[in-house]
C-alpha atoms as one frame of an Amber mdcrd trajectory, in Angstrom:
protein
 -26.960  -0.666  -2.630 -24.449   2.150  -3.209 -25.464   3.718   0.100 -24.493
   0.482   1.854 -21.089   0.559   0.167 -20.464   4.116   1.375 -21.576   3.157
   4.891 -19.018   0.327   4.880 -16.372   2.797   3.759 -17.218   5.092   6.680
 -17.168   2.187   9.141 -13.784   1.004   7.867 -12.357   4.504   8.194 -13.582
   4.632  11.801 -11.975   1.238  12.492  -8.688   2.429  10.964  -8.813   5.600
  13.070  -9.301   3.584  16.262  -6.475   1.221  15.281  -3.997   4.059  14.833
  -5.320   5.955  17.818  -4.748   2.869  19.940  -1.292   2.365  18.459  -0.266
   5.940  19.262  -1.539   5.606  22.841   0.438   2.365  23.289   3.597   3.994
  21.939   3.129   7.002  24.220   2.722   4.757  27.270   5.569   2.378  26.409
   8.669   4.454  25.713  11.320   1.774  25.882  14.675   1.629  24.097  12.864
   0.329  21.005  10.074   2.891  21.189  12.187   6.006  21.701  10.778   9.352
  22.767  11.514  10.765  19.312   9.358   8.177  17.558   6.153  10.235  17.755
   7.296  13.618  16.516   4.067  15.593  16.220   6.015  18.786  15.538   7.120
  17.228  12.230   4.591  18.060   9.483   5.647  15.065   7.372   5.082  12.718
  10.324   1.588  14.102  10.955   0.710  13.760   7.264   2.044  10.194   7.429
  -0.358   9.383  10.287  -3.304  10.608   8.198  -2.014   8.720   5.138  -1.605
   5.501   7.139  -5.115   5.793   8.580  -6.743   6.341   5.195  -4.532   3.578
   3.744  -5.819   1.017   6.238  -9.401   2.200   5.649  -8.815   1.856   1.896
  -7.495  -1.711   2.217 -10.253  -2.769   4.632 -12.826  -1.534   2.108 -11.482
  -3.090  -1.101 -11.014  -6.463   0.588 -14.632  -6.691  -0.531 -14.356  -7.044
  -4.345 -17.795  -5.432  -4.621 -16.851  -2.154  -2.961 -15.305   0.403  -5.322
 -15.680   3.228  -2.781 -12.397   2.255  -1.106 -10.442   3.675  -4.023 -11.591
   7.185  -3.124  -9.749   6.725   0.168  -6.854   5.316  -1.859  -6.675   8.561
  -3.821  -6.667  10.607  -0.595  -3.922   8.336   0.784  -1.829   8.765  -2.375
  -2.157  12.566  -2.276  -1.104  12.636   1.384   1.853  10.327   0.754   2.919
  12.434  -2.236   3.018  15.509   0.010   4.852  13.621   2.755   7.521  12.285
   0.405   7.916  15.697  -1.225   8.589  17.265   2.175  11.099  14.506   2.934
  12.843  15.006  -0.413  11.900  11.586  -1.832  10.907  13.023  -5.206  10.860
   9.648  -6.988   8.152   8.431  -4.571   6.254  11.708  -4.991   6.165  11.085
  -8.748   5.206   7.426  -8.190   2.178   8.203  -6.022   1.053  11.239  -8.049
   1.418   9.980 -11.598   1.032   6.202 -11.204  -0.989   5.321  -8.120  -3.669
   8.012  -8.431  -4.406   7.222 -12.126  -4.489   3.484 -11.279  -7.010   4.092
  -8.513  -9.165   6.272 -10.755  -9.043   3.508 -13.373 -10.110   0.993 -10.701
 -13.138   3.121  -9.791 -14.183   3.321 -13.442 -13.590  -0.400 -14.012 -15.350
  -1.606 -10.862 -18.363   0.675 -11.343 -18.945  -0.736 -14.845 -20.290  -3.921
 -13.279 -23.975  -3.099 -12.901 -24.925  -6.142 -10.841 -22.305  -6.268  -8.088
 -23.624  -9.647  -6.940 -22.149 -11.193 -10.092 -18.613  -9.942  -9.432 -16.161
 -12.823  -9.395 -12.438 -12.133  -8.886 -10.233 -14.158 -11.210  -6.666 -15.476
 -11.219  -4.191 -14.474 -13.893  -3.455 -17.073 -16.544  -0.082 -18.804 -16.339
   1.227 -16.656 -19.204   0.260 -13.423 -17.469   1.628 -14.702 -14.148   5.020
 -15.218 -15.766   4.915 -11.882 -17.612   3.908 -10.103 -14.406   6.801 -11.645
 -12.480   9.182 -10.643 -15.274   7.906  -7.046 -15.127   8.278  -7.182 -11.342
  11.985  -8.076 -11.697  12.525  -5.464 -14.414  10.975  -2.758 -12.236  13.265
  -3.683  -9.336  16.298  -3.571 -11.654  15.202  -0.245 -13.168  14.639   1.292
  -9.744  18.078   0.059  -8.656  19.720   1.819 -11.601  17.630   4.951 -11.056
  18.609   5.068  -7.378  22.277   4.440  -8.173  22.958   6.796 -11.061  20.327
   9.541 -10.697  18.976   9.778  -7.144  21.892   8.717  -4.911  24.677   9.051
  -7.486  26.725   6.382  -5.738  28.610   3.202  -6.584  26.670   0.327  -8.188
  27.246  -1.878  -5.110  26.858   0.867  -2.518  23.755   0.578  -0.307  22.698
  -2.379  -2.472  20.490  -4.064   0.159  18.664  -0.812   0.871  18.101  -0.170
  -2.845  16.826  -3.711  -3.455  14.404  -3.478  -0.522  13.094  -0.113  -1.724
  12.825  -1.470  -5.258  10.738  -4.444  -4.151   8.380  -2.189  -2.173   7.883
   0.118  -5.156   7.612  -2.647  -7.784   5.195  -4.847  -5.844   2.897  -1.896
  -5.118   2.835  -0.851  -8.794   1.882  -4.349  -9.934  -0.685  -4.778  -7.150
  -2.357  -1.463  -8.020  -2.412  -2.358 -11.713  -4.062  -5.784 -11.326  -6.628
  -4.438  -8.860  -8.079  -2.509 -11.796  -9.035  -5.845 -13.369 -10.005  -7.564
 -10.085  -7.235 -10.147 -10.287  -6.637 -12.151  -7.119  -2.886 -12.150  -7.858
  -2.805  -8.455  -6.916  -3.082  -9.454  -3.263  -0.036 -11.718  -3.488   1.973
  -8.666  -4.504   0.332  -6.622  -1.730   1.564  -9.284   0.705   5.083  -9.034
  -0.749   4.807  -5.254  -0.372   3.734  -5.580   3.270   6.345  -8.158   4.291
   9.206  -6.252   2.638   7.778  -3.077   4.189   8.387  -4.598   7.628  11.996
  -5.344   6.640  12.307  -1.805   5.254  11.102  -0.360   8.555  13.727  -2.351
  10.477  16.727  -2.251   8.114  16.345   0.965   6.083  14.139   3.383   8.013
  14.928   1.978  11.484  11.482   3.174  12.494   9.292   0.923  14.703   6.169
   2.895  13.720   6.619   1.940  10.049   7.338  -1.645  11.078   4.089  -1.902
  13.051   2.177  -0.181  10.247   3.271  -2.795   7.722   2.503  -5.557  10.205
  -1.062  -4.229  10.124  -0.951  -4.393   6.331   0.235  -8.031   6.388  -2.774
  -8.996   8.495  -5.292  -6.927   6.514  -3.930  -7.986   3.108  -3.995 -11.651
   4.175  -7.674 -11.272   5.111  -8.356  -9.522   1.789  -6.617 -12.314  -0.153
  -8.696 -14.914   1.689 -11.917 -12.990   0.930 -11.115 -12.709  -2.757 -10.244
 -16.411  -3.048 -13.465 -17.242  -1.204 -15.478 -15.043  -3.604 -13.832 -16.805
  -6.533 -14.699 -20.280  -5.232 -18.272 -19.391  -4.308 -19.079 -17.848  -7.679
């Protein structure tokens, strides 16, 4: 059975590679005002690392949309390492710390937790209770507020209202991904709602903050894939 899980992981990684290969070809052939010639900067090490991170990230998400398949988290660890390097090169040290010291341990914890289930056919994703839903949303808001203060007084060292929209958008992306990673450890369906928030705000971030069509398209992929994953997990819950 484990061999089948690893085969699915390999297949999903191939699919992700073809998706991004196709995307790059389309961007190369359609250099309009929106898709500028500087968009695909293969001379930039951080950009190249980002391509690899995006590919493994899509393969990771395609794999764990099956609540039986823990192997996807190994790709998640690779993705987190690559993103940590990319953000370090770009000088985004807070994101480097986030991916190194939060996301990687969460993904390792998910591997340990998911592998504990000996009979994978009995796995049944669950919803959070109302109490935990409310507590999770409260933590979500607190994380956004904390990131806002961190960005204002330590990272950017600017005025409290300066770049407020950008800081809120970045805070939502970071906070939603932390919560989603955490609840994946316990196979909670609610994790995918936060992954959807992450993906949708990521599209806005690509347009408003980064002004990068590649990031915008990447997160559009994530919206589609995360929606499919949410549907699969709800379906598994109902069929159990």
